N, C-alpha and C positions, 0 to 999 in steps of 0.2 A: 761704582756699585749701585745697582738699582735699589730703590727704597725697600722693596719686599725682601731683599737679601741682607739688609743691614741688621746688625744686632740691636736690641732695644733695651734701654734702661728705663724702667718705670719706677717712679717714686710716689709715695703718699705723704702728705704733710705730716710733720712730726707732732704727735699729740703731747700736750703738756702732761708731765707725769705728776699730776696733783689730784687725780681722782680716777674712778672707774669710767669705762666708756658707756655711752648711751646711744640710742638709735639715731640721734642726729649726727653724732660723730661718724657712725658706720655709713649712713646714707650719703654723707658728704664726700669724704676723700678716700675711703678704704674699700667698700664694696665695689664701687665702679672700677677702681684700679684692679682689684682681684678678678673681676669679670673679664677685663681687657687682657690681663696677663694669661689667664686660663685659655682664652680664645687664641692668643698668639702662639701659645705652646701647642695647641691642637693643630695649628697650621704649620708647625715645624720651625718657627722662628726661635732664635737664640735670645733668651730674655733673662734679665736679672731684675728682681723685685726688691726694692730697698726701702726700708723705713726704720724708725727707731723713736725712742721717747725724747722729748725736748725737756731737759732737766734743769735748765738755768732760768734765771730771771725772777721777777717779783711774784708771779703766780705760785711758784713752788715755795717761795719764802712765806707768803701769806698762809698757805696750807700748813707749813711747818709751825708757824706761830699758833694757829688754831689747834693743832694736834699735839703740841708740846714735844715736837721732834726737831731734829736738825734737817735742813734742806736735803742733805745727802740721803738721810734715812727715808724721807718722804719720796724722793725720786726713785730709789731702789725698790721701795714697797710697791708703788703704783706701776712702775715698769713691769714688774712680775705679773701683777693683776691684769694689766692691759694686754700683755702678751697672751695670757690665758684666755681673755675675752676674744681676741682675734682668732686664736686657734680653735676655740669652741665653735666659731662661725665658719670655719673652713677657710679663713683668710690666712694664707701661708706666705710670709715674706721669706726671701732667701736669706735675709739678715734683718734682725730687729735689734738695732744697736741702741746706744744711749749716749747723749752728749756729755754726760758726767762720768761714764764708765768705759766707753770705747777708748782704748789707749791712744789712738791716733788723733782724737778729736781736738784736744787743746792745742797741740803743736800745729796741726793743720790750720786751725782758725787763726792762731797768732801769726803764722807765716803768711797767710792770706792778707791779714791786716798790714803786716810789714811791707809786703810787696806794693800794696796800694799807697802806703805811706811814702815809700821810696819814689813812687811816681807822682808825688805831690797831689794826691787825690783828696787829702784831708786838709782841713783848716782848723788850727787850734784857736779857740777863742773863749773868752769869758762870757758866760751866759747866765741868765737868771733861772732859778729852779725853785720849785715849791719846797718849803721847809716846815717841819713840825717843831714849834717853839717849846712845846711841852716835853716831847721826847728827845729834842736836841739832835735831830737827824734830817738829812735831805730826804725828800720823798720822791722815789721813782714814779714813773707814769701810773702804775696800777695801785700805788699807795695813796692816790688822790682821786676823788670823785667830784664831779661837778656837772654843770649844764653845758651841752654842746651849743656853741654860738652859731652854728650853721643851721640847725633844725630845732633848737630849743628843747631838746630831749634831756630831761634831768637824770641824775644818778649814773653818769657815764664815766668810764675809766679815763685817766688822763692822757692815754695814747691814741685812742680811736673811738669814735662814736659807733656803737653797735646798730643804731637806727639808720643813719645815712651813710656810714662807711667812711666818713671823712677822717683824716688824720688830725689829732688834736695836740695842742702844745700849751705852753703857759699863757699864750696870748689868746687862744681860742677856747679855753675851758673856763667857763664863768662860775663864780661862787665856789671855789675849790675848798674841799673838806678833806682833812687827813683821815685816812682809814685807820691809822694807828690810835689816834686820840679822839677822833670824832669832832675835833675842833677846826675852825677855819685855818687854812694853811697860809703861811706868810711866804715871802719871796726873798731869796738870798742869791748872791753871786757864787758861781763855781766855774771850773774850767773843764771843757770837753773838746773832743775831736769830732769834727763834722765832715761827713762825706759830701763832697760837692757834686750833687746829682746834676747840677746844671751842665757840667762838662759832658754828660752822657745822655742828654735828652735826645739828641739825634740818633744815637745808637739804639736807644730804647724804641724810638719811633720806627726805625727801619726794621728792627726785629719784629715789632708788633704787626706790621703789615704782612709779613711772611708767615708768622706763627699761626698754628692751628688752634682755634678756640671758638667757643660759642659766640654768636653775634652779641649777645647781652654782655659778655665779658669784654669783648673787644671795644664795644661802644663805651663801656664804663671806663676802661683804661684810656681811651682817646680823650674822654672828658677830663680825666686827671691830668693828662699831658697838655691839654689845651690851656690849663691854668698855669703851666710852667712849673718845672721841677725846682726844688729849693735845696739848700744845704741841710743835712739831717744828722743829728748827733748819733755817733756809733759807739759811745762809751757811756757808762752809768756809774753813779755813786752808790753802789751797793756792795755787799760782802760776798754774795753767792754768784759766781760766774767765772769766766776765764780772764785772768789778769791782763790788763793792757800791756803789751810787750814793748814798752818804750822806756829808755833810760832818761827819764824826765821826772823831776820831783812832783810835778803837777799830775803825773799819771799814777802816783802812789795811792793804793786803795781803790782804784777804779777798775772796772771790768768791762768787757765787750758787751755791747747791747745784745740782748738775746736774739733779736732779729738779724744781727750780723752773724752770730755763730750758728744759729739754728739751721739755715739752709746749707751751710758748709757741712752739717751733719750728713747730708746725702753723700758727700765726697768721702768723709772719714768712715762712714758705714760701709761704703764700697771697698775701702781699703781693708776693713775688717772682713768683709766677705771674701776678698781675694785670699787673705791669710787663712781663713777657715777652709778654703778649697785647696790649700797646700801650695798656693802661688805666692810670688813676691807681692807684698802689699802695693808696691809701686806699679803693679799691673792694673791698678785702678785707672791709669791713664788710658787704657784700651777702651774703657767705658765712658770716660769724660773728655778725652782730648782727641780721639780719633774721629774723622769724618765718616767712618764706617759704622758709627753708632748713632742711633736716634734717642734723644732724651725726652721723656714725657712725664710731666708733673700732674698729679691729681690733688686738688685742694678744695677747701670750703671757701665760700664767698668772702669771709672776713680776712682771708690771707691773700686776696687778689693783689693789693698794692705791693705787698712784700715780694711776691713771686714775679709779678709782671712789670714791676718798676725797679724796686731796690735791688733785687737779686740779679736782674738783667744788667743793671748798671754796675754792680759788683763784678760780675763775670766779664763784662766788656772792659772794665778798668783793668782787671788782672790780665786778660789778654790771651791766655793759653787754653781756655776751656771752650768746648762746644756750647752753644746756646741751645736751650730746649726747643725741640720741634713743636711741641704742643704744651699748653697748660689747660687742663680740663677742670673747670670750676663748677661745682654744684652750689645752689643757693641753700638757705637755711631750711631745716625741717621743723615746723611747728608741731604742736600736739593738742589734741582735744579729748579730754576724758568725758564720759557720759555726764550730762546735766551741767557741764561747765563750758565756758567760752574757749575759743582758740587761744592758746598761750604759747609763748616762747618756751622751749625746753630750758629748764633751769634747775641746777643742783640745789641752790639755796631755797627755792620755792617748792621743791619736791615735785616739780612737773617734768618728770622724765621716766622713760622705760629703760632700765639698766640692763646691759647685756648679761652681766653676771647673774642677775636675778632671773632673767628670762631663761637662761640655760639651766640654772639650778632648779627651777620649777618644772623642768622637763620639756621646755619649748623646743620644737623641731627647728634646727638652724636653717634648713632649707625654706621653711615657711616664712621665717623672718627675712631671709635673703630675697625671697620672691616678692613679698609685700613691699619691702623697701625699694626694690627695683621698679615695681609696678607704680609706685607713687613718687618715684625719684624726683627731687627738686632740681631738675637739670637746667631749666630756663626760668623758673619762677619758684617762689616758696610754696611748699605744699604742706599738708596736714596729716599727721599720724593719728589714726583712730583705732583703739584696741578692738572695738566691735567690727570694724572694717577688715582688720587682719583676720579675725575669726571667719567672717563671711567669705573672704577670698580663699582661705584655706579650704572651706567646705565646698564652695562652688567651683573654683578654678582648679585647685590641686586635687582634692579628693574626688569630686564628681566628674570632672573633665579629664584631667591627665591620668590620675590614678585609676579611674574607672576604665579608660580605654586600654591602658597597658595590662591591667589585670584581666579584663574580659577576653582579650585576644590570646594572651599567653595561657590562661586557664582553660579556655575552650580548646586551644590547640593541644595542650597536654592531655586533656581528657578524651578528645574525640579523634585525634590524629596520631599523636605520639610525642616523644621527647626530642624531636629534631625538626628542623625546617623542612616542610614537605616539598617534593618535586611537583611541578604542576603540568597539566596538559595545556599546551599553548593554545589549542583550539577552544579552550574554555575561557580564555581571557576576553572579557567583554569591553565595550566602549567605556563603561563606567569605571572599570578597573584601569584602563589606559589613561583616562582623564585624571583619575586620582593619583596615579604614579607620576604623571607629568607635573603635578604640583610639588613634588619633592625638590627638584632642582630649582624651580621658581622660588620656593620658600627659602631654600638655603642661600641662594644668591641675594635675596632681599635682606635676610638676616645678616649676612656677611657685610652688605653695604651699610646697614645701620650701625653695626658694631664698629666698623672701620671709621665711621664718622662720630663715634663716641655717643651714639644715641641708643643707650642700653634699654631704656624704657620701651622705645618703639620696637627694638629687636625682640624683646621678651614678648611683647604683645603679638608680634608676627608668629612666634613659636606657638603661643597659646591659641591663636586663631587656627593654626594648622592642627593642633590637638582637637579643637572643636570640629574641624573638618573631618578628622579621622573618625570621630564618633558618628558623625552623620553618614559617612561611608559605610561603616559597619551596620548601622541601623537600616540603611537602604538595602544592603546586600543580605541581611538577616541570615547569617550562617546557621543559626539554630533551627531555621526552617529548611534551608536547602540541604542540610546534612541528611535529612530523612529521605530525600529523593535523588540528590545529585552531589555526591561526595567530591567529585573533581572540581565542580564550581566552588564548593565550600573551601577546598584547599587553596584555590586562587585567592579567595577573599582573605583567608588567614595568612597566606604568604605575603600579600600586599600589606596586611595589618602588621605583620612582624617586621617587614622592611620599614614601615612607617615608625614603628617603635625604635628601630635602629637609628633612624634619622633623628627622632626626638631625643634619644639618649646622647647623641653628639651635640645637637643644637642647645640642649639644656645644660650640658656639662659646665659651661662658664657660669651659669646662673645658679643651678641647683646641683652642686657636685655630689652630694650624698645620694640623692635620688638617681642621678645619672649613673653613678657607680653601680647601684642596684640593678638598673636597667641593663647596663652593659654586661654585668656578670650573668644575668639571666639569658643573655644572647651569646654567651661565650666569647665576648669581645674583650681582649686583654689590653689592647693599646689603641683606643679610638683615635682616628685622624679626621680632621675636618674635610680633607679632600675625598675621603671615602664615605662620607656621611650618607650620600644619596645612592650609593651603590648597593645592589641587593645582596642579601645573605646567600651564601652558597647552600644549595639543597643538602640536607644531611647535617647541617650545623646543629650541635646540641643546644637545647633550650631548657630553661629551668624556671621555676616559679620565682618571681622577684620579691615575694613577700608583700606586705602592705607598705605602699610608698607613703601614703598620707592618711592619717586618721581624722575623722570628723570630730569637731569640737562642738558640743551642745551647750 
């Protein structure tokens, strides 16, 4: 089966269910995936879009401690709020599951662990772990903070340095402090099961060379592999998680590491999706084990090692699953408020723009989608600036896109009628022909960029075409020609209407709400990518699209 005929499973990294979503989350793993899924569906591809909340682990436990709730209550609460945030932005998953609520997840994760256990992929060993002498408990990774020994960045979690991205452990985290008591952490012995990643370095390297991803990502993973993979603990001494499924007294009270069970959430959520569709949950295998399916993961940069190394090793070890065709990684989005320095988006420091707040204040979801795509941190970290969002809304969306759509449709409705006019072929000038030739050229260029996961470039191509559309109308000046040559005016307006049709389709992955208004105004019920450059039939009813974008002063 050729690649273009294969079904596609698209996933977005599971967000921790310990808080609302902010613009950094959306720009990283969710908006790019939604754009890609919408594009694929416009081309007629069979797609399933899978995501869900990551409910286990220390992040949720810490939030539960702060809010005086149980971890389950926290997970359920933020799961609902995150789902509402996604829906408000027009990010529509086919399933938005939950690693604590999806009924298939615990058993699927335990079975996965057992299969690897039966294949001797784990090594049971006594290890040292941080311990809080005051609270008398072992301290999981995120209950410890210290200094990264690789880059000397202080106040880092015990599992990974946010600055350099290196994985941290008891040996590489300096000056450890317990989050629970605020006192220096001691070290005690405990027993855990380690996944021997060294067995799968070759498999990961072979996958990496074939996988589609940005050069920045591939080079980063190569650098990790060049240092050699190690054995990594896949169990934890905490109370909130999936119990380790072993009949071993040393396994009592231990749970699976959250980064072992979280990616398995893609699989269990696919099972849930199948059941929701009235299918046998075991039909998930059509999406995960069939060579007729392509799997594409969208994630943020901090999840790279887990998806491009550990997850690939897990899948290779299990043996029956397809490996992902692509892992699309976006870098971090920083933020800069007026009169302040560029900062990392942070809940604790209050340096964030929250999706729920943006929508509650009447923010246009398409404006935020547009801005986050225009500044997408695809290959490097970029900066969100509230005043820049306002500027782009006014100049790009209201003045350029909205102005063109409104002026052509309004002029046609007022001076020609409420349908696409028929044109006198003899009145088609070279300028009209040159303009129309840009349609397919633009569509092909946009198609290529989206296919290569370059969504920022694709959107800029569409907006450059919108600017070209305005220049065309300015040069043709139908408000002048209508007084002396109505047939030439009809040609101008017909070309303009067909350009609006093209914009309505090309923008549908990026600005679904505005695109829906445009398509409704042109009586297009089921837009198709293949038809985007084809002209509207004369006599097609047209309507006012209303105001697409309002200027913000």
